[in-house]
C-alpha positions as CSV (number, residue, x, y, z in Angstrom):
1,M,0.0,-0.2,-0.1
2,P,1.9,3.1,-1.2
3,I,1.7,6.3,1.1
4,K,0.3,9.3,-0.2
5,Y,2.6,12.2,-0.1
6,E,1.4,14.9,2.6
7,I,3.0,18.3,3.2
8,D,3.3,19.3,6.7
9,E,4.6,22.6,7.6
10,E,8.4,21.6,8.0
11,E,8.3,19.9,4.4
12,M,6.4,23.0,3.3
13,N,9.3,25.3,4.6
14,R,11.7,23.2,3.0
15,I,10.1,23.1,-0.1
16,S,9.5,27.3,0.2
17,T,13.4,27.5,0.6
18,L,14.4,25.5,-2.2
19,A,11.9,27.0,-4.7
20,K,13.5,30.7,-3.3
21,M,17.1,29.2,-3.9
22,Q,16.2,28.0,-7.3
23,L,14.6,31.4,-8.4
24,E,17.4,33.1,-7.4
25,D,19.7,31.0,-9.3
26,A,17.0,31.6,-12.3
27,Q,17.2,35.2,-11.7
28,S,20.9,35.3,-11.7
29,D,21.3,33.4,-15.2
30,L,18.6,36.0,-16.8
31,K,20.6,38.5,-15.5
32,A,24.0,37.3,-16.9
33,A,22.4,36.7,-20.2
34,Q,20.8,39.9,-20.3
35,E,24.1,41.6,-19.8
36,G,25.6,39.4,-22.5
37,D,22.9,40.7,-24.9
38,E,23.2,44.4,-24.0
39,D,25.7,45.6,-26.5
40,D,23.3,44.2,-29.3
41,D,20.3,45.6,-27.6
42,D,22.2,49.1,-27.5
43,E,22.8,49.4,-31.6
44,A,19.1,48.1,-32.2
45,M,18.0,51.0,-30.0
46,E,20.0,53.5,-32.1
47,E,18.4,52.2,-35.1
48,D,14.7,52.8,-33.3
49,D,15.4,56.0,-32.2
50,K,16.7,57.2,-35.7
51,K,12.8,55.7,-37.0
52,D,11.4,57.1,-33.9
53,V,12.3,60.8,-34.9
54,M,11.3,60.2,-38.2
55,E,8.0,59.0,-37.5
56,E,7.2,61.7,-34.7
57,D,6.1,64.2,-37.5
58,S,3.7,62.3,-39.1
59,G,2.2,61.0,-35.7
60,K,1.5,64.5,-34.5
61,K,-0.5,64.9,-37.6
62,T,-2.8,62.2,-37.0
63,E,-2.9,62.7,-33.0
64,A,-5.1,65.8,-33.3
65,T,-7.8,64.8,-35.7
66,T,-8.2,61.4,-33.3
67,A,-8.3,63.2,-29.9
68,D,-11.6,64.5,-30.5
69,C,-13.2,61.4,-31.6
70,S,-11.7,59.3,-28.8
71,D,-13.2,61.9,-26.2
72,D,-16.6,61.4,-27.3
73,D,-16.5,57.8,-27.3
74,L,-15.1,57.7,-23.9
75,K,-17.6,59.8,-22.1
76,E,-20.4,57.1,-22.1
77,Y,-18.1,55.0,-19.4
78,D,-17.6,57.8,-17.3
79,L,-14.2,56.8,-16.4
80,D,-13.8,60.0,-14.0
81,H,-16.0,58.1,-11.5
82,Y,-15.1,54.4,-12.3
83,D,-13.9,53.5,-8.6
84,S,-16.8,55.3,-6.8
85,D,-19.0,52.9,-4.5
86,D,-22.2,51.5,-5.8
87,V,-25.4,51.6,-4.2
88,D,-27.5,48.7,-3.6
89,E,-31.5,48.7,-4.0
90,D,-31.7,49.1,-0.1
91,G,-29.7,52.0,-0.6
92,E,-26.4,50.9,1.1
93,K,-23.4,50.7,-0.5
94,A,-22.2,47.5,-2.2
95,T,-18.9,46.2,-1.1
96,M,-16.9,43.2,-2.4
97,F,-18.2,40.8,0.3
98,G,-21.8,42.3,0.1
99,N,-23.0,39.1,0.4
100,V,-21.0,37.5,3.4
101,K,-24.1,37.0,5.6
102,S,-25.1,34.3,3.2
103,L,-21.6,32.5,3.7
104,A,-21.8,29.2,5.5
105,Y,-19.1,29.0,8.4
106,H,-18.0,26.4,10.8
107,Q,-17.1,26.2,14.4
108,P,-13.5,25.0,15.1
109,E,-12.9,21.6,15.1
110,E,-16.1,21.3,13.1
111,E,-15.6,19.5,9.6
112,D,-16.7,20.9,6.5
113,P,-18.6,18.4,4.4
114,Y,-17.3,20.0,1.2
115,L,-13.7,19.4,2.4
116,V,-13.9,15.7,3.8
117,M,-14.0,12.7,1.3
118,P,-17.0,10.7,2.0
119,P,-16.0,7.2,3.4
120,E,-17.1,5.4,0.1
121,E,-14.8,7.7,-2.1
122,E,-11.9,7.1,0.4
123,D,-12.3,3.5,0.2
124,E,-12.4,3.5,-3.4
125,E,-9.4,5.6,-3.9
126,R,-7.5,3.7,-1.5
127,E,-8.4,0.7,-3.4
128,E,-6.8,2.2,-6.5
129,L,-3.5,3.0,-5.0
130,Q,-3.3,-0.6,-3.7
131,I,-0.6,-2.9,-5.3
132,L,-1.4,-6.4,-5.3
133,P,1.0,-9.5,-4.8
134,T,-0.2,-10.8,-8.1
135,D,0.7,-7.3,-9.7
136,N,3.8,-6.6,-11.4
137,L,5.4,-3.0,-11.8
138,V,7.0,-1.6,-14.9
139,L,8.9,1.5,-14.9
140,A,9.1,3.9,-18.2
141,G,11.0,7.0,-18.6
142,K,9.3,9.4,-21.2
143,V,8.8,12.7,-22.7
144,E,5.7,14.0,-23.8
145,D,4.7,17.6,-24.8
146,E,8.7,18.6,-23.8
147,V,7.8,17.4,-20.4
148,A,10.2,14.5,-18.5
149,H,8.5,12.0,-16.2
150,L,8.8,8.4,-14.9
151,E,5.8,6.5,-15.4
152,V,4.9,3.6,-12.8
153,Y,2.7,1.1,-14.5
154,V,0.7,-1.5,-13.2
155,Y,0.3,-5.0,-15.1
156,E,-2.4,-7.5,-14.1
157,D,-1.4,-10.6,-15.4
158,H,-4.6,-12.5,-14.8
159,D,-6.6,-9.8,-16.3
160,A,-4.5,-8.7,-18.9
161,N,-4.6,-5.3,-18.1
162,L,-2.0,-2.4,-18.1
163,Y,-2.3,1.1,-16.8
164,V,-0.4,4.0,-15.5
165,H,-0.6,3.8,-11.5
166,H,1.2,7.4,-10.8
167,D,4.1,9.3,-12.3
168,I,6.8,11.2,-11.2
169,M,8.4,14.8,-12.7
170,L,11.9,14.4,-13.9
171,P,14.3,17.3,-14.5
172,A,15.5,16.4,-17.6
173,I,15.0,13.6,-20.3
174,P,15.4,10.3,-18.9
175,L,18.1,8.1,-20.1
176,C,18.6,4.8,-17.7
177,T,16.9,3.6,-14.4
178,E,17.7,1.1,-12.1
179,W,15.5,-0.3,-9.2
180,L,16.8,-0.2,-5.5
181,D,15.6,-2.0,-2.4
182,M,18.4,0.1,-0.6
183,P,16.5,3.2,1.5
184,V,18.3,6.0,0.4
185,G,17.9,9.6,1.9
186,K,16.7,11.3,5.3
187,T,13.0,10.3,4.7
188,A,14.0,6.9,4.4
189,E,15.6,6.7,8.2
190,G,14.6,3.7,10.1
191,R,13.7,1.7,6.9
192,T,15.6,-1.4,6.0
193,T,13.8,-2.1,2.8
194,G,11.7,-0.4,0.2
195,N,11.3,0.2,-3.3
196,F,13.3,2.9,-5.0
197,V,14.4,4.0,-8.3
198,A,17.9,5.8,-9.5
199,V,17.2,7.9,-12.5
200,G,20.1,9.1,-14.9
201,T,19.0,11.9,-17.3
202,M,20.7,14.3,-19.6
203,E,21.9,16.3,-16.7
204,P,24.8,14.9,-14.8
205,D,23.0,14.6,-11.4
206,I,21.4,10.9,-10.5
207,E,18.0,11.3,-8.8
208,I,16.7,8.6,-6.3
209,W,13.0,8.3,-5.8
210,D,11.0,6.6,-3.3
211,L,8.6,4.5,-5.3
212,D,6.5,3.7,-2.0
213,I,5.3,7.3,-1.7
214,V,2.9,8.5,-4.3
215,D,3.0,12.4,-5.6
216,C,6.5,13.2,-4.1
217,M,7.5,16.5,-5.0
218,Y,11.2,16.2,-4.6
219,P,13.8,13.2,-4.9
220,N,15.0,11.6,-1.7
221,A,18.6,11.9,-2.7
222,I,20.7,13.4,-5.5
223,L,23.9,11.9,-6.5
224,G,26.4,14.6,-7.7
225,Q,27.4,17.9,-7.4
226,G,23.7,19.3,-7.3
227,G,23.0,17.3,-3.9
228,E,25.8,16.6,-2.0
229,G,23.8,13.7,-0.8
230,E,20.4,15.8,-0.2
231,A,18.0,17.4,-2.2
232,K,19.5,20.7,-1.7
233,K,20.2,23.8,-3.7
234,P,22.2,22.8,-6.8
235,K,25.5,24.5,-6.8
236,K,27.0,26.6,-9.8
237,K,28.7,23.9,-11.9
238,K,32.1,25.6,-11.6
239,K,34.0,22.3,-12.6
240,T,33.5,21.1,-16.3
241,K,36.2,18.5,-16.6
242,A,35.8,15.0,-15.6
243,N,36.7,14.4,-11.8
244,D,36.6,11.9,-9.1
245,E,33.5,13.6,-7.4
246,F,30.7,13.8,-9.6
247,H,29.7,13.4,-13.4
248,V,29.7,16.4,-15.6
249,D,27.7,15.2,-18.4
250,A,24.4,12.9,-19.1
251,V,24.5,9.6,-17.3
252,L,23.8,6.9,-19.6
253,A,23.7,3.8,-17.4
254,L,23.3,2.7,-13.9
255,A,23.8,-0.7,-12.3
256,A,22.8,-1.7,-9.0
257,N,24.9,-4.3,-7.1
258,R,22.8,-6.8,-5.6
259,Q,25.3,-8.4,-3.4
260,H,26.5,-5.3,-1.9
261,R,23.0,-3.2,-1.6
262,N,24.8,-0.1,-1.1
263,L,26.9,-0.1,-4.0
264,L,25.4,1.6,-7.2
265,A,27.6,2.1,-10.4
266,S,26.7,4.8,-12.9
267,A,28.3,5.5,-16.5
268,S,28.3,8.9,-18.2
269,A,29.2,10.8,-21.3
270,D,32.0,12.3,-19.6
271,R,34.0,9.0,-20.2
272,T,34.0,7.9,-16.6
273,V,32.3,5.1,-14.5
274,K,31.6,6.0,-10.9
275,L,30.8,4.0,-7.9
276,W,28.5,5.1,-5.2
277,D,28.0,4.4,-1.6
278,L,24.3,5.0,-0.7
279,N,24.7,5.2,2.9
280,T,26.9,8.3,2.4
281,T,25.3,9.3,-0.8
282,K,29.1,10.3,-2.2
283,C,31.2,8.9,-4.7
284,A,33.5,6.3,-3.4
285,K,35.7,5.5,-6.6
286,S,35.9,6.8,-10.3
287,Y,37.4,4.9,-12.9
288,A,38.6,6.0,-16.6
289,H,38.9,2.7,-18.6
290,H,37.4,4.3,-21.9
291,T,38.1,6.9,-23.9
292,D,34.6,7.7,-25.2
293,K,31.0,7.7,-23.9
294,V,30.6,4.8,-21.4
295,C,27.0,3.6,-22.0
296,S,26.5,0.3,-20.8
297,L,27.0,-1.5,-17.2
298,D,26.5,-4.9,-15.7
299,W,27.8,-6.3,-12.4
300,H,29.1,-10.2,-12.6
301,P,26.3,-12.3,-10.9
302,K,28.8,-14.5,-9.1
303,E,31.8,-12.4,-8.3
304,S,30.2,-9.4,-7.0
305,T,33.2,-6.9,-7.1
306,V,33.5,-7.4,-11.3
307,L,32.2,-4.7,-13.2
308,L,31.5,-5.0,-16.9
309,S,31.5,-2.0,-19.2
310,G,30.8,-1.2,-22.8
311,S,31.8,2.4,-24.5
312,Y,31.6,4.2,-27.7
313,D,35.1,3.6,-27.8
314,R,34.5,0.4,-29.3
315,T,35.8,-1.6,-26.4
316,V,34.1,-4.0,-23.4
317,V,36.1,-3.9,-20.1
318,A,35.9,-6.3,-17.1
319,A,37.6,-4.9,-14.1
320,D,37.4,-5.8,-10.6
321,M,36.4,-2.5,-8.6
322,R,38.9,-3.5,-5.8
323,A,41.8,-3.6,-8.5
324,P,40.9,-1.6,-11.3
325,D,44.2,-1.5,-12.9
326,S,43.9,-5.4,-13.3
327,K,41.4,-5.4,-16.2
328,A,40.7,-7.2,-19.3
329,R,39.6,-5.6,-22.4
330,W,37.7,-6.7,-25.7
331,G,37.0,-5.0,-28.9
332,V,33.9,-4.8,-31.5
333,D,33.9,-3.3,-35.0
334,T,31.1,-0.7,-34.3
335,D,30.0,1.5,-31.2
336,V,28.9,-0.7,-28.3
337,E,25.1,-0.5,-27.0
338,N,24.7,-3.0,-24.6
339,V,26.8,-5.6,-22.3
340,R,25.3,-8.4,-20.4
341,W,26.7,-11.4,-18.4
342,D,25.4,-14.7,-19.2
343,M,23.6,-15.4,-15.5
344,H,23.3,-19.3,-16.6
345,D,26.8,-19.2,-17.2
346,P,28.7,-16.3,-15.8
347,N,32.1,-17.5,-17.8
348,Y,30.6,-15.8,-20.7
349,F,28.9,-12.5,-21.6
350,Y,27.3,-10.7,-24.4
351,V,27.7,-7.6,-26.1
352,T,25.2,-5.8,-29.0
353,T,26.2,-3.0,-31.1
354,D,25.4,-0.3,-33.2
355,G,26.0,-2.1,-36.2
356,G,23.4,-4.7,-35.7
357,M,25.6,-7.4,-34.0
358,V,25.3,-9.8,-30.9
359,Y,28.4,-11.2,-29.6
360,R,29.0,-13.8,-27.3
361,Y,32.7,-13.8,-25.4
362,D,34.4,-16.1,-23.1
363,V,35.7,-14.1,-20.0
364,R,38.6,-16.4,-19.6
365,N,40.0,-15.8,-23.5
366,V,41.2,-12.2,-23.0
367,P,43.3,-11.0,-26.3
368,A,46.7,-9.5,-25.7
369,N,45.3,-6.8,-28.4
370,P,41.6,-5.7,-28.3
371,K,41.5,-5.9,-32.1
372,D,42.2,-9.6,-31.8
373,S,39.5,-10.6,-29.8
374,K,37.6,-13.7,-30.9
375,P,34.2,-14.3,-29.8
376,V,32.5,-17.7,-29.1
377,W,30.2,-16.7,-31.8
378,S,28.7,-13.7,-33.6
379,L,25.2,-13.0,-35.3
380,Q,23.9,-10.2,-37.5
381,A,20.7,-10.2,-35.6
382,H,19.4,-6.4,-37.4
383,D,20.2,-4.3,-40.0
384,D,20.3,-1.4,-37.6
385,S,21.5,-0.8,-34.0
386,V,20.6,-3.5,-31.5
387,S,19.6,-0.7,-29.2
388,A,17.8,-3.1,-26.6
389,F,18.8,-6.9,-25.3
390,D,17.8,-9.1,-22.3
391,I,18.2,-12.7,-21.2
392,N,15.4,-14.6,-19.7
393,S,16.2,-15.6,-16.3
394,A,14.1,-18.9,-16.1
395,I,15.2,-20.6,-19.7
396,P,19.1,-20.6,-20.6
397,G,19.6,-19.5,-24.3
398,F,16.5,-17.5,-24.4
399,L,17.4,-14.0,-25.7
400,V,15.3,-10.9,-26.9
401,T,16.8,-8.3,-29.2
402,G,15.5,-4.9,-30.1
403,S,16.6,-2.4,-32.7
404,T,15.9,0.8,-34.2
405,D,14.7,-0.9,-37.5
406,K,11.2,-1.2,-35.2
407,Q,11.7,-4.7,-34.6
408,V,11.6,-7.1,-31.6
409,K,13.3,-10.6,-32.1
410,L,13.2,-13.6,-29.8
411,W,16.5,-16.0,-30.1
412,N,17.2,-19.5,-29.1
413,V,21.3,-20.0,-28.8
414,E,21.3,-23.4,-27.1
415,N,24.4,-24.9,-27.6
416,D,26.2,-21.8,-29.0
417,K,23.6,-22.1,-32.2
418,P,21.8,-18.9,-32.5
419,S,18.4,-19.2,-34.4
420,M,15.9,-16.7,-34.5
421,V,12.4,-18.1,-32.9
422,V,10.1,-15.3,-34.0
423,S,10.4,-11.6,-35.2
424,R,7.3,-8.9,-34.3
425,K,7.0,-5.3,-34.8
426,L,5.1,-4.3,-31.8
427,E,4.2,-0.5,-32.9
428,V,6.1,0.9,-30.2
429,G,8.4,2.8,-33.2
430,K,12.0,2.6,-32.9
431,V,12.7,0.1,-29.9
432,F,14.5,1.1,-27.1
433,S,14.2,-1.2,-24.4
434,T,13.1,-5.0,-24.1
435,T,13.0,-6.5,-20.6
436,F,11.9,-9.9,-19.6
437,A,10.1,-9.9,-15.9
438,P,12.8,-11.0,-13.0
439,D,10.6,-13.4,-11.4
440,P,10.5,-17.1,-12.6
441,E,7.1,-17.4,-12.6
442,V,6.1,-14.7,-15.1
443,S,9.5,-14.6,-16.6
444,F,8.0,-14.8,-20.1
445,R,6.6,-11.6,-19.9
446,L,8.2,-9.2,-21.9
447,A,8.1,-5.3,-21.4
448,V,8.9,-3.1,-24.8
449,A,9.2,0.6,-25.2
450,G,10.1,2.6,-28.0
451,S,10.3,6.1,-29.7
452,K,6.2,6.1,-30.2
453,G,6.0,6.5,-26.3
454,V,4.0,3.6,-26.2
455,V,4.4,0.7,-23.5
456,Q,3.8,-2.8,-24.6
457,I,3.7,-6.0,-22.5
458,W,4.2,-9.1,-24.4
459,D,3.4,-12.9,-22.8
460,T,5.8,-14.6,-25.0
461,S,4.6,-17.8,-23.7
462,T,1.5,-17.5,-25.8
463,N,3.7,-17.4,-28.9
464,A,3.4,-20.7,-31.0
465,A,7.0,-20.8,-32.1
466,V,8.2,-19.9,-28.5
467,R,6.1,-22.9,-27.4
468,R,8.0,-25.2,-29.7
469,A,11.3,-23.9,-29.2
470,F,11.5,-23.9,-25.6
471,V,9.1,-27.3,-24.6
472,S,11.9,-29.5,-24.0
473,R,13.2,-27.1,-21.3
474,M,9.8,-25.9,-19.9
475,P,7.0,-28.9,-20.0
476,S,4.4,-26.2,-19.2
477,L,4.7,-24.6,-22.8
478,E,3.0,-28.0,-24.3
479,G,0.1,-27.0,-26.2
480,E,-1.3,-24.0,-28.0
481,V,-2.7,-20.9,-26.6
482,Q,-4.1,-17.4,-28.3
483,E,-1.1,-15.2,-28.3
484,R,-1.4,-12.0,-26.0
485,T,0.1,-8.7,-26.0
486,V,-1.2,-5.8,-23.8
487,G,-0.3,-2.0,-24.0
488,V,-1.5,1.4,-23.4
489,Q,-1.6,3.0,-26.8
490,A,-0.5,6.3,-27.6
491,D,-2.8,8.6,-29.9
492,Q,-3.1,7.2,-33.1
493,N,-3.4,10.3,-34.9
494,E,0.2,11.3,-33.9
495,S,1.9,12.5,-37.2
496,D,5.7,11.4,-38.0
497,E,7.1,14.5,-36.8
498,E,5.8,14.0,-33.0
499,D,6.7,10.5,-33.4
500,A,10.6,11.8,-34.1
501,V,10.2,14.1,-30.7
502,Q,9.0,11.1,-28.6
503,E,12.0,9.2,-30.0
504,V,14.3,11.6,-27.8
505,G,12.6,10.9,-24.6
506,A,11.8,7.4,-24.6
507,A,13.9,5.5,-22.0
508,A,14.1,2.0,-20.1
509,V,11.4,-0.3,-18.8
510,G,11.7,-3.1,-16.9
511,A,8.5,-5.5,-16.0
512,D,8.9,-6.8,-12.6
513,G,6.9,-7.4,-9.6
514,W,6.7,-4.7,-6.7
515,E,8.9,-6.9,-4.6
516,S,11.6,-7.6,-7.0
517,M,11.4,-4.7,-9.6
518,D,14.6,-4.5,-11.6
519,E,15.2,-1.6,-14.2
520,D,17.3,-1.6,-17.4
């Protein structure tokens, strides 16, 4: 039962102070911008003065002819007495609150029936707010009408129903999200577990929101220069170069460490990977393993201190965060899009690229030169970038890829022999995210999102080709059923131009249980 956010006097004062500080910053920035434009304005004013002198004579000629007409027109409004008090029918002066005698009022401690919600409506609202154990949760970062927000969807599996439970306003275009079960921030003091989400955007700071509270106004914590561990006044960003304390460019990837709950890794366009201690909300370590934007991260499922990172420098690095200098590096032919350890056999990992390729590497086979990297196998999965990728947690060898070619493909890579099971266009536009539900009992549920700002849930276990391909590993798939996809459709009349705008902002999606929600 999520808590509905209520503002007390202390919180109201905090919000008021924050708003005042942000307004002062905005005014300061505006003043600086105006001073920078003064020179241009002075030149424009000189030109305007010349025009005014030329037009002044002609204006005087018309002024005399219009003055007489305007005086006659205004007489009927009696503007000389416009602020005089009117007199009502009883001969008394009418006032702004002349009907005060008819106003209803209540004694102290007496409830106003217009302000108190009837019990039946309160029960209905509570029922709508409740999350059931059988529900699954999906997080979707989205930009709509130039406003960025995070949507929290509820997927009712038994009714095949998907709807937005609540949403959270964000400061900039969302690029990545990660679920946390580690309470973060002062407002979470006293709690040992909870549902939190870390959000990376086009801004360099990472916001952490409490998903157990609806209608929050500010994040629980901010990781970076803007927060100093709290949702405080953002500092002027004087440092523009990469450093060991905070990111200075967009945050492109987040990865929570499931063995060490207080550790969160982030990757940025500033070419660094940073390790955050959620207990202190400070940056514990910073790593510069790459020479270009770092776009993907994944913690090793067994060796809890080993982190995999992929970059636009066309390399993938596996490094132990305790000894970052001892690292292994592999190379690919185009920019990296996704990296992921194989949870079923952690000796291997997958890489997807902008060139439409999927590679499987053996971590034990480290090349002397990254250019000499030899994958176990490679697959031309799409003609365009493989922008989305995931591994089914219940069935080994069951993969999904999504691409900017608008297709979602399911693969069977058992015995290192990749074969496509099925391909679908789910009408989400260019595919930006494909994520299997992490809970084994619903692991066939696939959340897909893309440039149209649309989320689709595909129950892949209802697809005939999937059932035939994996029935030997999942006997429950025997037989035929009707295929099922569920989505909240966007406006069908959207133009291609609007679709292009949405493409910028659609972000990551994850389909999961409330108690085990994982976002990528």
